[in-house]
N, C-alpha and C positions, 0 to 999 in steps of 0.2 A: 397224214392228218395235220390240220393247222392248229396245233396245241402248243402252248408254251411248256417247255421242259420244266418239270417241278412245279407246275401250276395247275390249278383247277380249271383255268379258263381254256375252253376249247371252242374256238369260234365256229368251227364246222358244226359242232353239236348244237350250239346256240341257234345257228341258221336253220337247221333241221327242225328244232323245237318251235321256233317262231313260225316257220312255214306251216307246220302242223296246226297252229292256232288260228290260221286265217280261214274264216268261214267261207266256203265256196260261193255263197250268194254275194259276197262282197265284191267279187271280181266284176260284177255288172254295175257296181255303184262307186264310181271313181272318187267322189268326195268322201264317202265313208272309208274307202280303202286308204286314201291319203291320211285321214285322221288316225286310222288303225296303225299305220306305219309311224306316224309322228309321235304317237303315245308310247312307243317302245324305246324310251330314252336310254335305258341301260344297254339295250341291244345296239342302238345307234353308236354308242361309244366304241364298239369293237371295230367299226368300219369308218375310218377317217375319210374315205373317198365317197361315202354315201351308201345308201341302200335303195333298191328298186323292187317293185312288184311288177311282174310281166305276165301277159296272158299266154295262152297255148301257142301263139305264133311269135313269141318273144318280143311283143310290142309293149313298151313301157306304159303302165297304167297309173303308177304312183311312184314318187321319188322323194327321198330325204337326203340332202336338202331339196326342197321343192324347186325344180328347174323346169319351167314351162317348155323349153326346147327339148327336154328329154321325153315328155309325154308323147306317145305315139312312135317314138324312134324304135327301130328294130335292132336286136342283138342276136338274131338267129344264126349269124355266122360264127359266133364265139363258141369255143369248145365247151366251156362250162354250161352254156345254155343248151347245147346239143345233149350233153349228159343228163341235165335235169329234165328237159322236155321230151326227148325221144327215148332215152334209156331209163328214165324214172329214178335217177340216183343223184345224190349230192356229189358235187365235184369242185375241185380247186382248179381254176383255169391256168393256162399258160401265162407266165408273166409277159406283159406287153407294155408298150407305150400307150396309155389310155387315150382314146379319141376325145373324151370330154375333159379330162384333167390335163392332158399334155405332158404327163410325167409317167415314170415307170409305175405299174400297178399290177396287183393280183386281184382277180375277182373270183368269188365263190358263188355257187347257186345250189338251191335245194328245191325239189319239186313241191308244188302245191297240189293237193289231191282233192277230187270231188268226192261226193258221198259214197260212190261205188269203188273208190280207190284209184280211179283213172287220173292221169296227170292233166290238170287244167291250166296250169301256170307255173311260175317259178318265182322264188324270192332270191334276190342276189345282193351281195355286199361287196364293196370294193375297198381294198387296202392300198392307199396312195403311199408308195415307197419313198416319194420325195418329201413327205411330211412325217412328223413323229408318229410311230406306229408300234404295235406290239413286238415286232422283231427287234426294236431298239434295246429291249431288256437283255437280249442275247448278245448282239453285236457291239454294244457299248462296253462290254467287259474286255479285259485284256488277258492275253495268254502270256504269262511271264511279264517281263518289263516292256517288251517291244512288239510282241505278237498280238494277233487279233483273230477274229472269226469271219467266216463267210457263210452266207445262206445260199445253198445251191439247189437248183431244180434239176436233178440229174436226168429225169425223163425228157427234159427239153434242152439239155446241155447248156444251161444258163447259170451264171452267177447272178443272183438276185440282188443281194446287198451284202455289206460287210462292215467291219470296224472302220475302215477308211472309205467312207461313202463318196468322198470327193473324186475318187478314181473309178467309180462304178456307175454303170447305167445299163443293166441287163447285158452284161458281157457274155458273148458266146464262148464257151470253154474250148470249142474246136477251132477258134481263130488264133493261131500261133502268134500273129503280130500283136494282138490285143492282150494275150496272156502275159507278155512281158510287162504290161502296165500295172498288173495286179500287185 
């Protein structure tokens, strides 16, 4: 779960909550859907890489920040979208180099449900690891005088970020030649 240790802030929970607030009828009204997303300013602060509302085919309907080139783009190939749309569950995606940001990022998604409980879309949020983000509160700490911390995605065998960010960019733990760089 994407929660800060010792904090009340859990971004996955916030994503699920906001997805549950989206009226199903709004998915057919792009301008109102865009306004709905833009009005969630506190929610937007959790995702420095932006938020998107996508339909049942993973096509972008609304985007904050508003990026016209995002509207209509498909993210059906991303693991977090598969989990939300096909499996009906919130998910934290595999850390990747973002197509739209060009930097390491983690995306999360939660399903949007219709009146009968069926999945009709997804709300997603992106954490740009190349910019200040909520992980910084952890990795900016020191362990002793010279030690630091790493955020690892063990299910993907990736080091996501760490205290010395200048040496990290989604390093595969299984790459022995890269491990020496850590």
